[in-house]
N, C-alpha and C positions, 0 to 999 in steps of 0.2 A: 309348623303351622304357618308362620310368617312367610317362609320360603314358598309354600304352596300358594298362599294368597298372592304373593308377588308374581308367581308364574301365571296365575289366572288373570290378574290385572294386565300383565304383558300380552297375553294371548287375546284378550278382549280388545285392547288398544290396537293390536296388529290387525285384527279383523276389521275394526272401524276404519283404519287407514286404507286397507285394501279395498273395502267397500266404497270409501270416498274417492279413491283414485279411479276405480272402475266406473263409478257414477259420473265423475268428471270427464273421463274418456268417452263415455257414451254420449254425454251432452255435447262434447266437442265434435264428435263424429256426426251427430244429428245436426248440429249447427253448421258444420262444414258442408254437409250434403244440401242443406237448405240454401246456403249462400252460393254454392257452386251451381245449383239449379237456377238461381236468379242471374248468376253471371252468364250462363249459357243463353239466357233470354235477354241479356243486356238490360237488366232491371235493377242493378245495384246502385244504391246511393253511394256517395263518397265515404260516408261513415261505415257502411257495410263493406265497401271495397277495402278500407283500411283494416277492418276487423278480419276479413278474409286473409289479407296479407300477413297479419300478425299470427294467425293460426298456421299459416304456411312458413312462418319464420322469416318473413321478408320485411325490410324497412323502407322499401320503395316500390311503387307500383304505377303503371301507366294505364290510364283509363282510355276508352275509345275516343278518338279525336272528333273535332267539330269541323264541318265544312261551312265556310262563310261565303256569301255571294258579294261580288264587287263589280263595278263597271271596269272593263279592261279595253285596252287599245289593241288593234289587230296587227300593228307594225310599228317600227321606229318612226316612220313617217307620220303616223297618226299621233304618236306621243309628242313629236316635235310640234305639231299643230296645236296640241292641247297645253303645252308648257306655259304659254302666257296667261292662262286662266287661273293658275294656281300659285300658291306660295311655295317657294323652293328654299329649303333650309339645310345647311350642313350642321349636323348635331351629333351629340354623344349621349348615349343612354347612361343615366346615373342611378336610376332606381326602378324596380318593378314591384308592383303590389297586386297580389291575386286574392280573390275572395269567391265565395259561393254565390252564383247567380240564382241557382236553385239546387236541390239536393243532388243533382247529377251533372251539373254544368258549372265550369269555372269561368270567371271573367277577370281580366287584368287591366291595369293601368300602367303605362310606361312614362316615366318622367325623363325628359330630355333637356340637355343644356345646349342652347344655341351657340354655335361656333362662328357661323357666318350666315347672313340672310342674303341669298342671291336675288330673290325677288319677293315682293309682298303684294298680294291681291286680296280683295274682299272675299269672305268665306262664301262658299256655295250654300244654297238653301238646304237645311237639314231638318228632318222631322224626328230625329232620334232624341230620346230623353236620356240625358246622362246625369248621374248623381256621383259626384267626385267624392271618394273616401276622405274622411276627416284628416287622415295622415298625409294627404297630398294637397290639401287646400292652401297651404301657405307656400306659394311659389315665388321665386325670385323673378326679377324682370326679364332675365334671359332664359327662363325655363317655360316649358309647355308640356301638355299631357296628350298622349295618344291612347285611346281605348282599344282593347283587343279581346278576342275570345280565347278561352283556354288559359293555361297558366300552371303554376306550381304552388301547392298548398300542403302544409303539414296538418294531418288529421289524426288525432289520437296517437301521435308519435310516429306516424307513417307518412312519408313524403309521397303525395299523389300528384302525378303529372298528367295534364290533358293538353294535347297539341291542337292548334288550329291547322288543319290539313292544307289550308290555302295559303297562309302566310307564315313563314318561318319565324321562330321566336327570336326576338332581339337579344343581343349579347351585351352584358354590362361592360362599359368602358370602350365599346366598339363605336367607331364613327360611321355615320350614315348620311347619305344625301337623300332627303325626303321630299316627296311631292305631296303637298298638303292643302286641305281646305281648313285654314286656321282662323278661329274666332278670337280676335285680339282682346275681347272683353272677358271671355271665360278662360282663355288660354288652352282651350280644347281643340285638338287638331285631328281631323279625320283623314285617313289615307285616301287620297283622291282617286287612285286607280288600283286599290288593293295591293297585291304583291308587286305590281309594276311601279308602285310609288316608292319602293325601297331599293337603295343601292349601297351596299357596304363599300367603304373606301379605305385606303391606306392611312396610316397615322399622319403622313405628310399631306393628306388631302388629295393625293393623286389617285387615278383609277387603279383598281386592283386587277391584274391580269387573270386572276382566278374567278373573276365575276363577269366574264364576257357573255355568259348566258342571260344576264339581266338585260331586258329590252331598254331600260333607261340608260344603261351603259352603252348599248349599241347606238342609241340615239345621240349621245354625247360624242362618241367616236365619229359618227357619220357626219354630224352637222356642226360640231363645235371643237373640232381638232383635238379630241380626247382631253380637253382641258376644262376644269370647273371655272377657272378665271375667264376663259373665253365664253363659256356658257353665260356667266354673269354679265359680261359686257354685251353679248348679243341679245339677251332677254330684256335688257334695259334700253335698247335702241328705240 
């Protein structure tokens, strides 16, 4: 009798497990279909994008990028004419902080350490409203912040990446020559000419031959003898 009862209990438990698994699979399939439909229409929030990635067994996912608009120069000659209007700093990226601007868009703050100030000019007028994250408000005297679009954020255990299609992401511990509109009171710096404001340089502060496509580097080669020291002397004349 006890043996028969045990068999009955085992069969009932097995049926419950099978039903539970089937129900779970049906829910996952339905959930997957709904998320994939939103994905096709580019309507996924970052939370939903992370949820979809987990269903697919992925720990990293790239969201559609952002296109940002910036003033740009038409040639190295035009950049050369604009250089005296902006602050030019040799700096190193020390920290990146990304957060949600809205459910489908990331924003980032890049904290730089100043290595050398080649020139310093008053900031250009800006109507942008910037709220610095609490984590980045305690800056040292030689540090400043650059806001940017996109970034990298972990959502529910999934790393979500969103790129700014106009400006390449800065790399930590990489040195850059930056053309900026820097507010000395807030220590917030806007990229004066968008992607043309950025030039990665070598660790010894010399020009990197692999960066010849950058118009800022073309400007320095053409008008300043390929030397940041020469640029600094010329800009201060």
